[in-house]
N, C-alpha and C positions, 0 to 999 in steps of 0.2 A: 447264471442265476436270474430268475425273473424278478423284475422290480415289484415290490410290495404295493398292492392297490391302496390308494389313499382314501381315507374316510371323507364324508361330506364336510365334517367340521374342519379337517385339514385343508381341504380345497377352499373352503370359505375364508379361512384365515389367510391363505396365500393371496386370494383375490382382494381381501380387505387391505392387506399389507401393500399391495401393488397399485391400489387406487391412486390415481394421479389428479390432484387439484392444483391448478395453476396458482402462482403467487397472487395474480390480480384477483382471482376468485376468492382466495383465502382472505385477502384484505377486504374485499367487498362484504363477505359474510361476517367478518369481525366487526366492521363498521355498522352493518345492519343490526347485529346483536346488541352492540353498545348503544346505538340510537334507540332501539326498542326499550332497553332497560332504563335509560336516562329519561326518555320521553314519558314513561309511565310515572316516574317520580315527579317530574316537572308538572305534568298535567294534573296529578293528584294534589300538589301543593297549590296550584292556581285555583283548582276547583274548590278545595278547602271547605267542603260541605260538612259543617259541624264536626270538624276534626279535633276540636278541643278535647272531646271525650277520649281520643287516642293519645294525644301528646301529653295530656294532663293526668293520665291514669296513675293512680297511687296504689301501689301494691302493698296495702296496709293489712296487717294481721294483728288481731287482738292478742293481748297478753293473757296467757292461761295460768291460773294459780297453781303452783306446785303442790299446794295442800289439797286441791280438788282432784288432781289427776297426776299420773306418773309422768316422768320425763319423756318416755317414749310416746305416750299418748299425746303429750303436749306438742312434740315435734310432728306427730302425725296430723294433728288438728291444724297446725300452722301450714304444713305442706298441702293439706286439702284446700285450705283457703287460697294459698298461692296458686295452685293448679286451677282453681276456679277463676281467679283473676286473669291468669294467662290465657285461659280459654275465652274469657270475655274480651280480652284485648285482641285476640286473633279474630274473633267474631266481629268485633267493631271494625277492624281493618277490612275484612271481607265485605261487610255490609256497606261501608263508605266508599268502596272502590269505584271510581268513575268508569274504569274498563268493564267491570262487572255489570254496572248499570246500563252501559251502552251496548256491549257485545252480546250479552245473554239474550235479551229480547230479539235482537237481529238473528242470532244463530238459531234460536228456538223456532222463529217463524220459518226459517229455511228448512229445518228438520221436519216441521209439520207439513209444509207444502210439498216438499220434494219426496221425502221418505215416509210421510205419515207416521212420524215418531214423536213421542212425548219426551219425558225426562225421567229422572230417577224416581220421582214420586208419582207422576201422572202418566199412566199407561193408556195409550190411544188405540182404539180399533175403529172399524168402519162405522158402527152404529152407536157405540158407547165409549165413554171415558171411564177409567178405573183408578182407584187409589191403591198404591203399591201394597200396603200392609193388609188391605182387605183381600186382595188376590192371594197374597202369600199365606193367609190363613188356610186356604184350600190346598196349597201345595206343600206346606211345611209337614214335618214328621208329626205324628199324633201328639197333641199337647199334653196327654197324660202318660206317654211312654216314659219309663224311668230314665232312660238315657237322655231324652230331651229335657226332662225336668232338672236333672243333675247338671246338664250343660248350661241351661239358663241361669240356674242358681249360682254357678261358679263364674260365668262370664259377665253376668249382669248384676250380681250381688242383690238379688231380689228374692221374694217368696213367689215361685212360679206356679204353684199348684192351686187352681181355682176351687177344687173340691174342699180343701182345708179351710179356705176363707169363707166359702158359702156355708159349709156346715157350722163353722164357728159363729157366723152371723145368725144363722137359724137358731142355734142353741141359746144365744144371748137374748134374742127376741122372745123365744119360748118362755124364758124365765119371767117375762112380763106378760105372758099370755097373748103374744102378738105372732101372727102367722106371716109366712114369707112366700112371695111369688116371684119367680125368676123369669126374665124376658130377654133372651139373647136375640139381637137384631142381625139377620143374615147379611153377609156382604153381597153387593150387587152381582158379582160374577157367579155366585152360587145359583142365581136364578137365570140370568141372561145367557150364560154359557153352557147350561145343562144340555145334554144330548139324548135324554130319555125322560121317563116320567119322574125320576128322582132328582131332587136338587143336588148340586155338588156340595160336598161337606168335608171337614177334616176327619181323618181316620179315627180320632178319639171321641167324636161327638156321640155316637151310640153308647159308648161306655159312660160318658157324662150323663146321658139321660137315665141310664140304669141306676147310677149312683143316686141321682135325685129321687127317683121313685122308691128305692130301697130305704131312703131316709125321710120319706114323707114330705118332700119339698115340692110344692106345686110349681109347674113350669108352663108358660105359654110358649109352645114350640112353634115358632113362626115358620120354620122350614116346612114342617108338616102342614101348617095352615095354608101356605101358598100352594103346595101341591094339591091339597084336598079341595080348595076353593078355586083352583085353576086361575090363579092371579098373575101368571107369568107375564101376560101382555101389559106393557106400560107399567111394570111393577116398580121401576126405579127411575129417578130423574136422569136424563140422558148424559148431561155433563157434570153431574153431581154425585157425591158418595151415597146419598140417602134415598130412602124409599119414597114412592109416590103417595099422594093423598089417599088413593084407593087402598093401597096396602096398609097404610097407617090406620085408616078407618076400620078395616077388617080386624087389625090387631087390637084396637081399642074395644071392639065388641067381644072379641075372644077373651080378653082380660076381664071384661065385665061379666061374662058367663062364669069364668073361674071364681070371681068374687061372689057370685050368687051361690056357687057350689060350696064355698067356704062359709056360707051363712052371714055374709056381710050385708047388713040391712040397707035398703035404698032410702033416699031422703025424699023431700017434697019440694025441692027447688025447681022452679020452672025455667028451663033454658030454651032459647030459640037459636036457629041456625041462620047465618047470613052468608049466602054464597057469593063469592067474587073470584075474579081471576087475577093471578099474579104472574109476572114474567121476569126471568132472570137467566143468567148463563149457568152458574154452578161453581162450586168450590174447586173442582178439578181444573176448570179453565183458568181460575185465578192462580193455581199452582204452575201453570205453563209460563208465567212471567212474560207474557206478550203484550205489547202495546197495541191499542186500536183493536180491541176484541171484536168489534162489530164488523171489521174487515174480513174476519176469518170464521166467525160463528154466528148463528142465529139464536136468539133467546128462545127458551122453552116457556110456553104458557100452560099453566095448570089451574084447575078450579079447586079452591079450598073452601072449607065451611067453618067460618068463625062461630065460636060459641059465645052467646050473649045472655046476660041476665038483665031484664028490664032495659034492653037496648044499650047496656054498658058492656065493655069487653070483660071477659072472664077474669076473676080474681081467685086465687087459691085461699084456703082457710087453714090456719094453724090449729083450729079447734076440730078439724076433721078427724074421723077415725081411720082414714086411709092416708098413708104417707107414700108418696111416689118419688122414687129416686131414678133419675134418668140422665142421659148424655145428649149428644147432638141429634140422635134419632128422635128424641122427644122435643128438642128445641127447634127442629127444622122449620116447622110452621107456627112456632110459638114465639121465638126470639126475633125481634125485628131486625137485629143486626145481621142475621143470616139471609135476609133479603128474599124470603119466600113467604112472607106474611106474618101475622101475629094473631094470637088468641085462637089458633086453629090446630094446635098440636095434640100430641098423644094424651097428655094429662087432662087437657080440656075436654076431649071426646070421652075419656073414661068418666069424667064428672057428669057429662051429659047422660051417659048410660045409667050411672048410679043415682042420678037426680040429686046430686049434692056435690059441693066443691071438695076436691082433694087438697091435702097439704102436699107440698112438693119441694124437692131440692134437685135442681137440674143444672148440670155444668158440662160444657163441651169437653170432650176428650177424657181419657184415663178413667173410663167407667168402672174399671176393676176395683178402684179404691177411693177415688176423689170424693164421690158423694157420701160414701160411708165415713170418710175422714171428716167431712164437713158436719155430719150428724154427730160424730164422736166429739168433735170440738165444742159443739153447742152443749152437749151433756156435761163435758168437763167444766164449762163455764157456768154451770148451774142452771142452764136453760133446758127444761125437760121437753124436748121435741117429740118424745115418744109417749107423753102423757095422753091417755084416752085413745091411743091407737089400737086397732084390732088387726091391721094387716099392713105390711110394707111390700110394695110392688117395686122390684129392682130391675130396671131395664139397662142393658149395656150392649155395645157392639160385640158381636160374636168374635171378631178378631182379637178382642181382649183375652179370650181363652188361650190364645197362642202367645200374645205379646204383652199382656198386662202384668202389672205388679200386684199380686193378690195379697196385700199386706193383711196381717191379723190386727184388727183395729179394736181398741177397747170401747165398750159401750156402757160405761159406768157414770151415773149421775153424781156430780160433786156439789152437794148442797151447801158446802162451806166455802165455796170458791170466792176468793177476794182477788180482784185483778191488781197487779202491780204495774200494769202498763197504762200509760196515759191515753184516754179517749175523751174527745170533746163531748159536752153534753148534747143531748138530742136536739137536732135542728139548729145547732150552733157551729161555728168554725173558729179555729185559732191558727194564726200564721206563726210558724216557728222556724228557727234554724236548727240544724242537727247534723250529725255525722252518720253517713251510711256505713253500717257495720257489716251487713250481709244483704245480698240480693239473690232472688231466685233466677233460674235460667229463662231466657227469652228466645223463642225460635226466630230463625232468620226468615224474613218475609217470603211468602210463596213456597215454603217448604212443608207447611202443614195445611190441612184442609179447613182452616179457620182464618178469617181475615183480621180478627181482633184478638187482643191478648191483654191479660192483666198480670202485672208483676208484683211480687211480694217483697217488701223491703223492711229490714230491721233498722230502725233509726234510733240513735243514741245521742246522749249529751244535748238534749233538746232545750231550747230557750224560747220563751214567748217573746216575739219581737216587740210587742206593745208594752209589756210590763217588765221584761227582763227576767221573769221568774223561771227558775229551772224546773223542767217538766219530766225529766227522766228519760224514758224510752217508750217507743211505740212500734207496733207492727202495722205497716201502711201498705194498702193496695193502691196501685196507680195504673192508669192506662198506658201500656207499653207498645201497643201496635194497633193502628186503626186503618182499615182498608188496605192491609198489607204494606203499611209504611210505619217504620219505627218512630216512636215519639222520643223525646229527650229522656224519659224515664227508662227506656230500654238500654241506655248507655251509661246509667249510673254505675259507679264502681266503689268498692270498699275503700273507706277512708276519705271519700269525697264529702266536702261540706256543701249542704244544700239549704234552700229556703222552700218550704212547703206549707200550703194551707191545708190543715187537717179538718175533716168533717166526720161526723158519726157515720159508721158504715151502714147502719140500718136505713139511712136516708137514701143511699145509692144502691143498695143490694138488689132491688127489683130491676134496675137498669143494667147493672154490671155483674151481678151474682152468677148468671148462667153462662157467662163468657169463659173461654178457655183461660185458666189461671194456673200458674206454677207456684208451688209452695216452697218455703225455706227448707234447707236441709235439716236444720235443727227441729226435731219434732215438737219439742217443748214450746218453741216460738209459734208453731202453727196452732197451739191451743189458746194463745193470747187473744183477747178481744181486739179486732182490727179496726183501723180507721180507713177512711177513703182520703187520698191525698191528691192535691193538684200542685204540680211542680211549678215553681216560679223561675223563669229564665230571663235574665236581663230585663227585669221589671215587668215581664209579661207572663201570664199564667198559661200553662199548657194543659 
């Protein structure tokens, strides 16, 4: 009888079982492994860079009234808070790791030089660098396909359908005789990687356009504009996510023409242009987490056109009949922190075309909902940001159609609003002690295309240090990341006692309002009047 032929798996198991490692090699490998593990702990303890935020983390959870909620809801809320704290604890460990800080830049430099490879978020090619989610917008399943919508709703617990949110917003604005203009900003790869006359796009984009047309929603189709005007050359910044000044200027004029077609009157403000050059690397280079960028990259220099009135930098006006909502594509030449200039962005150039200043809400990231939420919050606080408006221009990154949370946001003015949260009087400050009840999420540096971040904190049991007076609670915004480095505010944890100097938010909103900001999970807290906070650490303010 012939022997049965063995399978590959059986042969492999025999080979593995007969692998011979000498006792000396076994001991050597064991010692090496133990030394590696122990050295990591010892080095981390010696380094001890702000590790108090890890060792002193207090997994505090608020008591939930049984009268206000069921037992199971109470347990669920406490579990959610615990999971948030655990996630924050793990993130803190990861961010403070000396191995991470030392090895990642070294390894990334090797990957880039030898293999011309980026990382999870920064994708590298010969001529351009790309942001992961921008590229995936082009390759993902159609964002309006039923299977894709159901999958996102189930896995991400969000409202994934942009059509519902846009139509809802349009109908709410229409009740106040306000028109809506939509401006999706294409990802870089849609332009730079195209291989014929048509720009690359997601499979659902044409259906998206048809829906807008059927519902009389005006759109500035930047994809078609770039094709029609043949703007492909130098259309995007080489090492950055965003469009070039040339494309941005073309978009501003196209939006202006749309506003003309909607019978939005021009003003009589006289603006002038100030041309200057700016040089920078770009947000995708920052995501590569490499030290000594000038050793690997050359800066890119572009010409921008600042919009001036009487030789002063542009200022928006809340009295304008145009409200502009925008994300980082609007901020790129407007927000100084993005390092590509100031007073030269999309809203500034629209104002130039319309010969009058626009009102604007511009915030980096999450364009699917964050600017609408900001507008909604103002209305709920009794501040009618829509008063006198004839049109809302809503710009967002096209990738949001695939990855955004398209929340249905209320737009109702609350004329009887009375704040129960403490806010310092305008242009004054109060130093308080308080307990951190909740914090919003803070990204790990170099993992998002923005170098700065603002965290939201719910502060309770506050006391005025000077008078001892109890002040109740506040929602506080703090700088949590600057130039891709965490501040102490990024490490705040629930239950932690802190000392903070509080300021009126309006005093700081022009400087920090457009930065990438995360909101608290409790939607009711996001409606509260916020303060700007400066954290006091060991008698020093940060």
